[in-house]
C-alpha positions in Angstrom: 216.3 116.7 80.9 216.2 117.0 84.7 212.6 117.0 85.9 211.5 118.6 89.2 208.2 118.5 91.1 207.6 122.0 89.7 207.9 120.7 86.2 205.4 118.0 87.0 203.0 120.4 88.8 202.8 122.6 85.7 200.8 119.8 84.0 198.2 119.5 86.8 195.6 121.3 84.8 196.0 119.1 81.8 195.8 116.0 84.0 192.7 117.4 85.7 191.0 118.0 82.3 191.8 114.5 81.1 190.7 112.8 84.4 187.5 114.9 84.5 186.7 114.0 80.9 187.2 110.3 81.6 185.2 110.4 84.9 182.3 112.2 83.3 182.2 109.8 80.3 182.7 106.6 82.1 180.8 107.3 85.4 183.4 106.4 88.0 182.2 105.4 91.5 181.3 108.5 93.5 184.1 107.9 96.0 186.8 108.3 93.3 187.6 112.0 93.2 189.4 113.6 90.2 191.7 115.7 92.5 192.8 112.6 94.4 193.6 110.6 91.2 195.6 113.5 89.8 197.5 114.0 93.1 198.2 110.3 93.2 199.4 110.4 89.6 201.9 113.1 90.4 203.2 111.1 93.3 203.5 108.1 91.1 205.3 110.2 88.5 207.8 111.4 91.1 208.4 107.8 92.2 209.0 106.7 88.6 210.8 109.7 87.2 213.8 107.5 86.3 211.6 105.8 83.7 211.0 109.1 81.8 213.4 109.6 78.9 211.8 112.5 77.0 213.3 115.9 76.1 210.4 118.3 75.8 207.4 119.7 77.7 205.1 117.9 75.3 206.8 114.5 75.8 206.6 115.0 79.6 202.9 115.7 79.3 202.3 112.6 77.2 204.2 110.5 79.7 202.2 112.0 82.6 198.9 111.2 80.7 200.1 107.6 80.4 200.8 107.6 84.2 197.4 109.1 84.8 195.7 106.3 82.8 197.5 103.7 84.9 196.6 105.4 88.1 192.9 105.6 87.1 192.8 101.9 86.3 194.6 101.0 89.5 192.2 103.2 91.5 189.1 101.7 89.9 190.5 98.2 90.8 191.2 99.3 94.4 187.6 100.6 94.9 186.2 97.4 93.4 184.7 99.0 90.3 185.2 95.7 88.5 183.2 93.5 90.9 180.4 93.1 88.3 182.0 90.1 86.5 185.5 91.5 86.5 185.2 93.2 83.1 184.5 96.8 84.0 188.1 97.8 84.5 189.2 95.9 81.4 186.5 97.7 79.4 187.7 101.0 80.9 191.2 100.3 79.4 189.6 100.0 76.0 187.4 103.1 76.7 190.5 105.2 77.3 191.6 104.7 73.7 188.1 105.3 72.4 187.7 108.5 74.4 191.0 109.8 73.0 189.7 109.2 69.5 186.4 111.1 70.3 188.4 113.9 71.7 190.6 114.1 68.6 187.5 114.0 66.4 186.1 117.0 68.3 189.3 118.9 67.7 189.8 117.6 64.1 189.8 121.0 62.5 192.4 122.3 64.9 194.5 119.2 64.7 194.5 119.2 60.9 196.3 122.6 60.9 199.4 121.2 62.6 202.0 119.1 60.8 203.8 116.9 63.3 202.5 114.3 65.7 204.2 116.1 68.6 202.3 119.3 67.8 199.1 117.4 67.6 199.7 115.9 71.0 200.5 119.3 72.4 197.2 120.7 71.0 195.3 117.8 72.7 197.1 118.5 76.0 196.2 122.2 75.7 192.6 121.2 75.0 192.4 119.2 78.2 193.8 122.2 80.1 191.3 124.5 78.4 188.3 122.2 79.2 189.4 122.2 82.9 189.4 126.0 82.9 185.8 126.3 81.7 183.1 127.1 84.2 181.6 123.8 85.6 178.2 123.8 83.8 179.9 124.8 80.4 182.4 122.0 80.9 179.7 119.5 81.6 177.6 120.5 78.6 180.6 120.5 76.3 181.8 117.1 77.4 178.3 115.6 77.2 177.5 116.9 73.8 180.8 116.6 71.9 182.7 113.9 73.7 179.8 111.8 75.1 177.7 112.5 72.0 174.6 113.1 74.1 171.5 114.9 72.7 170.6 118.4 73.8 167.4 117.0 75.5 169.4 114.3 77.3 171.8 117.0 78.6 169.0 119.1 79.9 167.4 116.1 81.6 170.7 115.2 83.2 171.3 118.8 84.4 167.8 118.9 85.9 168.4 115.5 87.6 171.7 116.8 89.1 170.1 120.0 90.4 166.5 119.3 91.3 166.1 122.3 93.6 167.2 124.8 90.9 165.3 126.4 88.1 164.8 123.7 85.4 167.3 123.8 82.6 165.7 124.1 79.2 167.1 122.8 75.9 167.5 126.5 74.9 169.6 127.1 78.0 171.8 124.0 77.2 172.3 125.4 73.6 173.3 128.7 75.1 175.7 127.1 77.6 177.2 125.1 74.7 177.7 128.1 72.5 179.4 130.0 75.4 181.6 127.0 76.2 182.7 126.6 72.6 183.6 130.3 72.3 185.5 130.3 75.6 187.2 127.0 74.7 188.5 128.4 71.4 189.7 131.6 73.2 191.5 129.6 75.8 193.1 127.4 73.2 194.5 130.5 71.4 196.1 131.6 74.7 197.4 128.1 75.7 199.0 127.3 72.4 
């Protein structure tokens, strides 16, 4: 399968969703931007395209997600995120695997309806894309609640901390945002599958 830069670019939304999920859950240093990490991932993929031996769009996305994981780890090392005893990046490597498990747990009902591992992986990739397409506050609430396993009150407090000059976000508002995010996510997944 000949891969072009256009083929790689088609996966940008999936990569953005995965990177944003990891950044949100792990708390990367503020100078590490999701967009930069994804762009660097695509550059790295172009440089290493000879090491890709898949035959499908799903296999390409899986390979790109692995390249993304490596890019994130290298970026965190570069910015010195592991200065506190050298363990933070190593812990992040373990966290990548754990976050994938949480993500799969969140989509367990959807995943159980597909039969092959490749179809499961394609559903997960579509979910990362769908999360990236959610409005910002809905995405934040969804990730915090279902992937980060935060309480509704903790999410409201975090939103209020992030936007101190805006009207305070109540727990009821968080619940409403969450309901809208779930509905939109399910609708997006139906279109992306």
